[in-house]
PQR file of N, CA, C, O and H, with PARSE charges and radii, in Angstrom:
ATOM      1  N   MET A   1      92.550  91.461 145.402 -0.4000 1.5000
ATOM      2  CA  MET A   1      93.569  91.956 145.669 -0.0000 2.0000
ATOM      3  C   MET A   1      94.758  91.544 146.163  0.5500 1.7000
ATOM      4  O   MET A   1      95.726  92.108 146.672 -0.5500 1.4000
ATOM      5  N   GLU A   2      94.158  89.265 145.617 -0.4000 1.5000
ATOM      6  CA  GLU A   2      95.623  88.855 145.174 -0.0000 2.0000
ATOM      7  C   GLU A   2      96.237  88.646 143.974  0.5500 1.7000
ATOM      8  O   GLU A   2      97.425  88.623 143.653 -0.5500 1.4000
ATOM      9  H   GLU A   2      93.372  88.807 145.203  0.4000 1.0000
ATOM     10  N   TYR A   3      95.116  88.483 143.305 -0.4000 1.5000
ATOM     11  CA  TYR A   3      96.015  89.227 141.602 -0.0000 2.0000
ATOM     12  C   TYR A   3      96.846  90.435 141.861  0.5500 1.7000
ATOM     13  O   TYR A   3      97.979  90.328 141.393 -0.5500 1.4000
ATOM     14  H   TYR A   3      94.151  88.501 143.567  0.4000 1.0000
ATOM     15  N   VAL A   4      96.567  91.700 142.556 -0.4000 1.5000
ATOM     16  CA  VAL A   4      97.481  92.788 142.316 -0.0000 2.0000
ATOM     17  C   VAL A   4      98.818  92.185 143.096  0.5500 1.7000
ATOM     18  O   VAL A   4      99.805  92.128 142.362 -0.5500 1.4000
ATOM     19  H   VAL A   4      95.646  91.787 142.936  0.4000 1.0000
ATOM     20  N   ALA A   5      98.968  91.840 144.118 -0.4000 1.5000
ATOM     21  CA  ALA A   5     100.271  90.997 144.948 -0.0000 2.0000
ATOM     22  C   ALA A   5     100.544  90.228 144.302  0.5500 1.7000
ATOM     23  O   ALA A   5     101.623  89.873 144.777 -0.5500 1.4000
ATOM     24  H   ALA A   5      98.166  91.887 144.714  0.4000 1.0000
ATOM     25  N   VAL A   6     100.288  89.397 143.154 -0.4000 1.5000
ATOM     26  CA  VAL A   6     100.570  88.849 141.960 -0.0000 2.0000
ATOM     27  C   VAL A   6     101.343  88.944 141.472  0.5500 1.7000
ATOM     28  O   VAL A   6     102.312  88.185 141.444 -0.5500 1.4000
ATOM     29  H   VAL A   6      99.412  89.686 142.768  0.4000 1.0000
ATOM     30  N   LEU A   7     101.092  90.394 140.643 -0.4000 1.5000
ATOM     31  CA  LEU A   7     101.080  91.251 139.664 -0.0000 2.0000
ATOM     32  C   LEU A   7     101.926  91.811 139.771  0.5500 1.7000
ATOM     33  O   LEU A   7     102.762  91.807 138.867 -0.5500 1.4000
ATOM     34  H   LEU A   7     100.305  91.010 140.665  0.4000 1.0000
ATOM     35  N   LEU A   8     102.094  92.495 140.828 -0.4000 1.5000
ATOM     36  CA  LEU A   8     102.662  93.684 140.665 -0.0000 2.0000
ATOM     37  C   LEU A   8     104.235  93.467 140.731  0.5500 1.7000
ATOM     38  O   LEU A   8     104.871  94.457 140.368 -0.5500 1.4000
ATOM     39  H   LEU A   8     101.414  92.498 141.562  0.4000 1.0000
ATOM     40  N   PRO A   9     104.910  92.479 141.084 -0.5600 1.5000
ATOM     41  CA  PRO A   9     106.098  92.569 141.395  0.2800 2.0000
ATOM     42  C   PRO A   9     106.616  92.492 139.540  0.5500 1.7000
ATOM     43  O   PRO A   9     107.450  93.353 139.263 -0.5500 1.4000
ATOM     44  N   SER A  10     106.347  91.908 138.784 -0.4000 1.5000
ATOM     45  CA  SER A  10     106.385  91.217 137.121 -0.0000 2.0000
ATOM     46  C   SER A  10     105.998  92.980 136.672  0.5500 1.7000
ATOM     47  O   SER A  10     106.620  93.768 135.960 -0.5500 1.4000
ATOM     48  H   SER A  10     105.669  91.208 139.008  0.4000 1.0000
ATOM     49  N   ILE A  11     105.365  93.052 137.050 -0.4000 1.5000
ATOM     50  CA  ILE A  11     104.523  95.056 136.524 -0.0000 2.0000
ATOM     51  C   ILE A  11     106.528  96.008 137.059  0.5500 1.7000
ATOM     52  O   ILE A  11     107.588  96.107 136.440 -0.5500 1.4000
ATOM     53  H   ILE A  11     104.860  92.412 137.629  0.4000 1.0000
ATOM     54  N   VAL A  12     106.233  96.299 137.941 -0.4000 1.5000
ATOM     55  CA  VAL A  12     107.510  97.084 138.675 -0.0000 2.0000
ATOM     56  C   VAL A  12     109.066  96.087 137.193  0.5500 1.7000
ATOM     57  O   VAL A  12     109.715  96.803 136.429 -0.5500 1.4000
ATOM     58  H   VAL A  12     105.372  96.218 138.444  0.4000 1.0000
ATOM     59  N   VAL A  13     109.176  95.109 137.205 -0.4000 1.5000
ATOM     60  CA  VAL A  13     110.134  94.652 136.844 -0.0000 2.0000
ATOM     61  C   VAL A  13     110.039  94.953 135.406  0.5500 1.7000
ATOM     62  O   VAL A  13     111.000  95.038 134.642 -0.5500 1.4000
ATOM     63  H   VAL A  13     108.649  94.528 137.825  0.4000 1.0000
ATOM     64  N   GLY A  14     108.641  95.127 135.063 -0.4000 1.5000
ATOM     65  CA  GLY A  14     108.850  95.618 133.908 -0.0000 2.0000
ATOM     66  C   GLY A  14     109.173  96.831 133.174  0.5500 1.7000
ATOM     67  O   GLY A  14     109.813  96.934 132.127 -0.5500 1.4000
ATOM     68  H   GLY A  14     107.860  95.058 135.683  0.4000 1.0000
ATOM     69  N   LEU A  15     108.568  97.833 133.966 -0.4000 1.5000
ATOM     70  CA  LEU A  15     108.793  99.636 134.147 -0.0000 2.0000
ATOM     71  C   LEU A  15     110.269  99.645 133.684  0.5500 1.7000
ATOM     72  O   LEU A  15     110.879  99.980 132.668 -0.5500 1.4000
ATOM     73  H   LEU A  15     108.048  97.749 134.816  0.4000 1.0000
ATOM     74  N   ILE A  16     110.648  98.964 135.262 -0.4000 1.5000
ATOM     75  CA  ILE A  16     112.443  98.537 135.523 -0.0000 2.0000
ATOM     76  C   ILE A  16     113.036  98.464 134.011  0.5500 1.7000
ATOM     77  O   ILE A  16     113.755  99.326 133.506 -0.5500 1.4000
ATOM     78  H   ILE A  16     110.153  98.691 136.086  0.4000 1.0000
ATOM     79  N   PHE A  17     112.621  97.340 133.427 -0.4000 1.5000
ATOM     80  CA  PHE A  17     113.400  97.005 132.243 -0.0000 2.0000
ATOM     81  C   PHE A  17     112.989  98.631 131.406  0.5500 1.7000
ATOM     82  O   PHE A  17     113.484  99.739 131.200 -0.5500 1.4000
ATOM     83  H   PHE A  17     112.037  96.639 133.837  0.4000 1.0000
ATOM     84  N   TRP A  18     112.190  98.118 131.233 -0.4000 1.5000
ATOM     85  CA  TRP A  18     111.514  99.392 130.091 -0.0000 2.0000
ATOM     86  C   TRP A  18     112.180 100.906 130.251  0.5500 1.7000
ATOM     87  O   TRP A  18     112.294 101.543 129.204 -0.5500 1.4000
ATOM     88  H   TRP A  18     111.788  97.218 131.401  0.4000 1.0000
ATOM     89  N   PHE A  19     112.620 101.518 131.461 -0.4000 1.5000
ATOM     90  CA  PHE A  19     113.304 102.560 131.490 -0.0000 2.0000
ATOM     91  C   PHE A  19     114.412 102.547 131.272  0.5500 1.7000
ATOM     92  O   PHE A  19     114.862 103.569 130.753 -0.5500 1.4000
ATOM     93  H   PHE A  19     112.527 101.001 132.311  0.4000 1.0000
ATOM     94  N   ALA A  20     115.539 101.201 131.613 -0.4000 1.5000
ATOM     95  CA  ALA A  20     116.633 100.966 131.324 -0.0000 2.0000
ATOM     96  C   ALA A  20     117.171 100.608 129.726  0.5500 1.7000
ATOM     97  O   ALA A  20     118.366 100.630 129.433 -0.5500 1.4000
ATOM     98  H   ALA A  20     115.173 100.371 132.035  0.4000 1.0000
ATOM     99  N   MET A  21     116.401 100.372 129.034 -0.4000 1.5000
ATOM    100  CA  MET A  21     116.709 100.110 127.714 -0.0000 2.0000
ATOM    101  C   MET A  21     116.323 101.333 127.201  0.5500 1.7000
ATOM    102  O   MET A  21     116.940 101.775 126.231 -0.5500 1.4000
ATOM    103  H   MET A  21     115.430 100.353 129.272  0.4000 1.0000
ATOM    104  N   LYS A  22     115.218 102.086 127.785 -0.4000 1.5000
ATOM    105  CA  LYS A  22     114.955 103.350 126.551 -0.0000 2.0000
ATOM    106  C   LYS A  22     116.372 104.446 127.101  0.5500 1.7000
ATOM    107  O   LYS A  22     116.991 105.258 126.414 -0.5500 1.4000
ATOM    108  H   LYS A  22     114.717 101.728 128.573  0.4000 1.0000
ATOM    109  N   SER A  23     116.541 104.138 128.383 -0.4000 1.5000
ATOM    110  CA  SER A  23     117.738 104.947 128.638 -0.0000 2.0000
ATOM    111  C   SER A  23     118.890 104.368 127.763  0.5500 1.7000
ATOM    112  O   SER A  23     119.738 105.154 127.341 -0.5500 1.4000
ATOM    113  H   SER A  23     116.038 103.479 128.941  0.4000 1.0000
ATOM    114  N   ILE A  24     118.947 103.452 127.558 -0.4000 1.5000
ATOM    115  CA  ILE A  24     120.575 102.836 126.728 -0.0000 2.0000
ATOM    116  C   ILE A  24     119.911 103.066 124.939  0.5500 1.7000
ATOM    117  O   ILE A  24     120.783 103.149 124.075 -0.5500 1.4000
ATOM    118  H   ILE A  24     118.258 102.814 127.901  0.4000 1.0000
ATOM    119  N   PHE A  25     118.783 103.134 124.588 -0.4000 1.5000
ATOM    120  CA  PHE A  25     118.874 103.668 123.267 -0.0000 2.0000
ATOM    121  C   PHE A  25     119.041 105.248 123.048  0.5500 1.7000
ATOM    122  O   PHE A  25     119.435 105.829 122.037 -0.5500 1.4000
ATOM    123  H   PHE A  25     118.075 103.067 125.290  0.4000 1.0000
ATOM    124  N   ASN A  26     118.655 105.747 124.206 -0.4000 1.5000
ATOM    125  CA  ASN A  26     118.585 107.291 123.905 -0.0000 2.0000
ATOM    126  C   ASN A  26     120.490 107.652 123.617  0.5500 1.7000
ATOM    127  O   ASN A  26     121.177 108.209 122.761 -0.5500 1.4000
ATOM    128  H   ASN A  26     118.335 105.275 125.028  0.4000 1.0000
ATOM    129  N   ALA A  27     120.687 106.965 124.862 -0.4000 1.5000
ATOM    130  CA  ALA A  27     122.588 107.126 125.034 -0.0000 2.0000
ATOM    131  C   ALA A  27     123.159 106.758 123.850  0.5500 1.7000
ATOM    132  O   ALA A  27     123.897 107.487 123.187 -0.5500 1.4000
ATOM    133  H   ALA A  27     120.128 106.512 125.558  0.4000 1.0000
ATOM    134  N   ASP A  28     122.922 105.941 123.645 -0.4000 1.5000
ATOM    135  CA  ASP A  28     123.195 105.108 122.091 -0.0000 2.0000
ATOM    136  C   ASP A  28     122.983 106.458 121.099  0.5500 1.7000
ATOM    137  O   ASP A  28     123.954 106.987 120.557 -0.5500 1.4000
ATOM    138  H   ASP A  28     122.323 105.349 124.184  0.4000 1.0000
ATOM    139  N   LYS A  29     121.743 106.907 120.938 -0.4000 1.5000
ATOM    140  CA  LYS A  29     121.304 107.255 119.887 -0.0000 2.0000
ATOM    141  C   LYS A  29     122.200 108.695 119.668  0.5500 1.7000
ATOM    142  O   LYS A  29     122.608 109.063 118.566 -0.5500 1.4000
ATOM    143  H   LYS A  29     120.954 106.478 121.378  0.4000 1.0000
ATOM    144  N   SER A  30     122.416 109.415 120.920 -0.4000 1.5000
ATOM    145  CA  SER A  30     122.832 111.002 121.465 -0.0000 2.0000
ATOM    146  C   SER A  30     124.868 110.165 120.742  0.5500 1.7000
ATOM    147  O   SER A  30     125.612 110.968 120.180 -0.5500 1.4000
ATOM    148  H   SER A  30     122.085 109.116 121.815  0.4000 1.0000
ATOM    149  N   GLU A  31     125.149 109.298 120.843 -0.4000 1.5000
ATOM    150  CA  GLU A  31     126.611 109.262 120.681 -0.0000 2.0000
ATOM    151  C   GLU A  31     126.582 108.552 119.206  0.5500 1.7000
ATOM    152  O   GLU A  31     127.643 108.157 118.722 -0.5500 1.4000
ATOM    153  H   GLU A  31     124.544 108.645 121.300  0.4000 1.0000
ATOM    154  N   ARG A  32     125.140 108.371 118.383 -0.4000 1.5000
ATOM    155  CA  ARG A  32     125.605 108.505 116.848 -0.0000 2.0000
ATOM    156  C   ARG A  32     125.843 109.575 116.679  0.5500 1.7000
ATOM    157  O   ARG A  32     126.932 109.929 116.229 -0.5500 1.4000
ATOM    158  H   ARG A  32     124.278 108.692 118.775  0.4000 1.0000
ATOM    159  N   GLN A  33     124.593 110.654 117.090 -0.4000 1.5000
ATOM    160  CA  GLN A  33     125.016 112.489 116.346 -0.0000 2.0000
ATOM    161  C   GLN A  33     125.970 112.307 116.797  0.5500 1.7000
ATOM    162  O   GLN A  33     126.787 112.389 115.880 -0.5500 1.4000
ATOM    163  H   GLN A  33     123.707 110.367 117.456  0.4000 1.0000
ATOM    164  N   ALA A  34     126.583 112.038 117.921 -0.4000 1.5000
ATOM    165  CA  ALA A  34     127.868 113.210 118.289 -0.0000 2.0000
ATOM    166  C   ALA A  34     129.221 112.549 117.622  0.5500 1.7000
ATOM    167  O   ALA A  34     130.245 113.193 117.851 -0.5500 1.4000
ATOM    168  H   ALA A  34     125.919 111.972 118.665  0.4000 1.0000
ATOM    169  N   GLU A  35     129.347 111.578 116.976 -0.4000 1.5000
ATOM    170  CA  GLU A  35     130.108 110.494 116.777 -0.0000 2.0000
ATOM    171  C   GLU A  35     129.956 111.184 115.021  0.5500 1.7000
ATOM    172  O   GLU A  35     130.833 111.998 114.731 -0.5500 1.4000
ATOM    173  H   GLU A  35     128.515 111.055 116.790  0.4000 1.0000
ATOM    174  N   ALA A  36     128.995 110.898 114.021 -0.4000 1.5000
ATOM    175  CA  ALA A  36     128.340 111.921 112.722 -0.0000 2.0000
ATOM    176  C   ALA A  36     128.868 113.008 113.177  0.5500 1.7000
ATOM    177  O   ALA A  36     130.029 112.944 112.774 -0.5500 1.4000
ATOM    178  H   ALA A  36     128.283 110.237 114.257  0.4000 1.0000
ATOM    179  N   ARG A  37     128.728 114.130 113.861 -0.4000 1.5000
ATOM    180  CA  ARG A  37     129.313 115.061 113.378 -0.0000 2.0000
ATOM    181  C   ARG A  37     130.745 115.751 113.789  0.5500 1.7000
ATOM    182  O   ARG A  37     131.198 116.780 113.288 -0.5500 1.4000
ATOM    183  H   ARG A  37     127.785 114.182 114.188  0.4000 1.0000
ATOM    184  N   ALA A  38     131.329 114.987 114.770 -0.4000 1.5000
ATOM    185  CA  ALA A  38     132.883 114.862 114.371 -0.0000 2.0000
ATOM    186  C   ALA A  38     133.601 113.935 113.135  0.5500 1.7000
ATOM    187  O   ALA A  38     134.779 113.794 112.806 -0.5500 1.4000
ATOM    188  H   ALA A  38     130.960 114.151 115.177  0.4000 1.0000
ATOM    189  N   GLN A  39     132.813 113.585 112.810 -0.4000 1.5000
ATOM    190  CA  GLN A  39     133.571 112.474 111.741 -0.0000 2.0000
ATOM    191  C   GLN A  39     133.121 114.009 110.255  0.5500 1.7000
ATOM    192  O   GLN A  39     133.904 114.354 109.369 -0.5500 1.4000
ATOM    193  H   GLN A  39     131.856 113.700 113.078  0.4000 1.0000
ATOM    194  N   ALA A  40     131.852 114.521 110.459 -0.4000 1.5000
ATOM    195  CA  ALA A  40     132.115 115.710 109.414 -0.0000 2.0000
ATOM    196  C   ALA A  40     132.836 116.392 109.247  0.5500 1.7000
ATOM    197  O   ALA A  40     133.573 116.783 108.342 -0.5500 1.4000
ATOM    198  H   ALA A  40     131.217 114.240 111.178  0.4000 1.0000
ATOM    199  N   GLU A  41     132.431 116.726 111.052 -0.4000 1.5000
ATOM    200  CA  GLU A  41     134.146 118.109 110.869 -0.0000 2.0000
ATOM    201  C   GLU A  41     135.339 117.748 110.734  0.5500 1.7000
ATOM    202  O   GLU A  41     136.207 118.618 110.806 -0.5500 1.4000
ATOM    203  H   GLU A  41     131.832 116.409 111.787  0.4000 1.0000
ATOM    204  N   ALA A  42     135.601 116.779 110.571 -0.4000 1.5000
ATOM    205  CA  ALA A  42     137.269 115.566 110.417 -0.0000 2.0000
ATOM    206  C   ALA A  42     136.952 115.755 108.402  0.5500 1.7000
ATOM    207  O   ALA A  42     137.858 116.054 107.624 -0.5500 1.4000
ATOM    208  H   ALA A  42     134.896 116.072 110.512  0.4000 1.0000
ATOM    209  N   ASP A  43     135.666 115.522 108.026 -0.4000 1.5000
ATOM    210  CA  ASP A  43     136.443 115.535 106.748 -0.0000 2.0000
ATOM    211  C   ASP A  43     135.964 116.511 106.133  0.5500 1.7000
ATOM    212  O   ASP A  43     135.758 116.207 104.958 -0.5500 1.4000
ATOM    213  H   ASP A  43     134.930 115.279 108.658  0.4000 1.0000
ATOM    214  N   ALA A  44     135.700 117.499 106.364 -0.4000 1.5000
ATOM    215  CA  ALA A  44     135.125 119.636 106.389 -0.0000 2.0000
ATOM    216  C   ALA A  44     136.998 119.288 105.881  0.5500 1.7000
ATOM    217  O   ALA A  44     137.558 119.330 104.786 -0.5500 1.4000
ATOM    218  H   ALA A  44     135.867 117.745 107.319  0.4000 1.0000
ATOM    219  N   ARG A  45     137.582 118.900 107.522 -0.4000 1.5000
ATOM    220  CA  ARG A  45     139.329 119.717 107.418 -0.0000 2.0000
ATOM    221  C   ARG A  45     139.420 118.755 106.404  0.5500 1.7000
ATOM    222  O   ARG A  45     139.354 119.349 105.327 -0.5500 1.4000
ATOM    223  H   ARG A  45     137.127 118.866 108.412  0.4000 1.0000
ATOM    224  N   THR A  46     139.544 117.504 106.238 -0.4000 1.5000
ATOM    225  CA  THR A  46     140.501 117.197 104.956 -0.0000 2.0000
ATOM    226  C   THR A  46     140.170 117.809 103.358  0.5500 1.7000
ATOM    227  O   THR A  46     139.202 118.214 102.713 -0.5500 1.4000
ATOM    228  H   THR A  46     139.598 117.022 107.112  0.4000 1.0000
ATOM    229  N   VAL A  47     141.457 117.616 103.206 -0.4000 1.5000
ATOM    230  CA  VAL A  47     141.307 118.523 101.725 -0.0000 2.0000
ATOM    231  C   VAL A  47     141.837 117.294 100.975  0.5500 1.7000
ATOM    232  O   VAL A  47     142.975 116.832 101.059 -0.5500 1.4000
ATOM    233  H   VAL A  47     142.243 117.287 103.729  0.4000 1.0000
ATOM    234  N   LYS A  48     140.574 116.736 100.046 -0.4000 1.5000
ATOM    235  CA  LYS A  48     141.944 115.319  99.059 -0.0000 2.0000
ATOM    236  C   LYS A  48     142.272 116.079  97.545  0.5500 1.7000
ATOM    237  O   LYS A  48     141.834 116.942  96.784 -0.5500 1.4000
ATOM    238  H   LYS A  48     139.650 117.111  99.978  0.4000 1.0000
ATOM    239  N   PRO A  49     143.349 115.112  97.704 -0.5600 1.5000
ATOM    240  CA  PRO A  49     144.067 115.597  96.032  0.2800 2.0000
ATOM    241  C   PRO A  49     143.800 115.903  95.273  0.5500 1.7000
ATOM    242  O   PRO A  49     144.472 116.636  94.548 -0.5500 1.4000
ATOM    243  N   SER A  50     142.273 115.355  94.962 -0.4000 1.5000
ATOM    244  CA  SER A  50     141.362 115.335  93.394 -0.0000 2.0000
ATOM    245  C   SER A  50     141.232 116.481  93.822  0.5500 1.7000
ATOM    246  O   SER A  50     141.926 117.177  93.081 -0.5500 1.4000
ATOM    247  H   SER A  50     141.727 114.759  95.551  0.4000 1.0000
ATOM    248  N   ASP A  51     140.484 117.478  95.015 -0.4000 1.5000
ATOM    249  CA  ASP A  51     139.912 118.246  95.290 -0.0000 2.0000
ATOM    250  C   ASP A  51     140.441 119.338  95.216  0.5500 1.7000
ATOM    251  O   ASP A  51     139.544 120.167  95.372 -0.5500 1.4000
ATOM    252  H   ASP A  51     139.920 116.914  95.617  0.4000 1.0000
ATOM    253  N   GLY A  52     141.482 119.875  95.052 -0.4000 1.5000
ATOM    254  CA  GLY A  52     142.897 120.670  95.290 -0.0000 2.0000
ATOM    255  C   GLY A  52     143.228 121.296  93.804  0.5500 1.7000
ATOM    256  O   GLY A  52     142.553 120.829  92.886 -0.5500 1.4000
ATOM    257  H   GLY A  52     142.210 119.202  94.925  0.4000 1.0000
ATOM    258  N   PRO A  53     143.827 121.920  93.600 -0.5600 1.5000
ATOM    259  CA  PRO A  53     144.513 122.509  91.952  0.2800 2.0000
ATOM    260  C   PRO A  53     145.498 121.542  91.875  0.5500 1.7000
ATOM    261  O   PRO A  53     146.154 120.718  92.513 -0.5500 1.4000
ATOM    262  N   ASP A  54     145.319 121.967  90.943 -0.4000 1.5000
ATOM    263  CA  ASP A  54     146.361 120.495  89.824 -0.0000 2.0000
ATOM    264  C   ASP A  54     148.215 121.481  90.461  0.5500 1.7000
ATOM    265  O   ASP A  54     148.581 122.576  90.035 -0.5500 1.4000
ATOM    266  H   ASP A  54     144.786 122.636  90.425  0.4000 1.0000
ATOM    267  N   THR A  55     148.591 121.055  90.974 -0.4000 1.5000
ATOM    268  CA  THR A  55     150.117 121.211  91.108 -0.0000 2.0000
ATOM    269  C   THR A  55     150.593 120.276  90.612  0.5500 1.7000
ATOM    270  O   THR A  55     150.529 119.402  91.478 -0.5500 1.4000
ATOM    271  H   THR A  55     148.294 120.165  91.320  0.4000 1.0000
ATOM    272  N   ALA A  56     151.036 119.885  89.765 -0.4000 1.5000
ATOM    273  CA  ALA A  56     151.751 118.450  89.212 -0.0000 2.0000
ATOM    274  C   ALA A  56     152.807 119.265  88.440  0.5500 1.7000
ATOM    275  O   ALA A  56     152.493 120.400  88.082 -0.5500 1.4000
ATOM    276  H   ALA A  56     151.088 120.595  89.062  0.4000 1.0000
ATOM    277  N   PRO A  57     153.912 118.832  88.180 -0.5600 1.5000
ATOM    278  CA  PRO A  57     154.669 119.852  87.326  0.2800 2.0000
ATOM    279  C   PRO A  57     154.430 118.873  85.610  0.5500 1.7000
ATOM    280  O   PRO A  57     154.634 117.687  85.354 -0.5500 1.4000
ATOM    281  N   ASP A  58     153.991 119.877  84.838 -0.4000 1.5000
ATOM    282  CA  ASP A  58     154.244 119.766  83.377 -0.0000 2.0000
ATOM    283  C   ASP A  58     155.196 119.655  82.876  0.5500 1.7000
ATOM    284  O   ASP A  58     155.993 120.570  83.084 -0.5500 1.4000
ATOM    285  H   ASP A  58     153.825 120.841  85.046  0.4000 1.0000
ATOM    286  N   LYS A  59     155.653 118.511  81.959 -0.4000 1.5000
ATOM    287  CA  LYS A  59     156.355 117.788  80.927 -0.0000 2.0000
ATOM    288  C   LYS A  59     156.939 118.523  80.069  0.5500 1.7000
ATOM    289  O   LYS A  59     157.568 118.010  79.143 -0.5500 1.4000
ATOM    290  H   LYS A  59     155.006 117.768  81.790  0.4000 1.0000
TER
END
């Protein structure tokens, strides 16, 4: 029983740390996905000059 009393605080702190890191990494993953979606939408809306029709006047 002494071993449990000695090891239990370390195990609990380790579990708390693991859950905290897991939630941080999941939040970061979600944020990166949202940023990628927003960037893709912005890129889709932007018309590049080389992609459009040639409107330069002829000489």
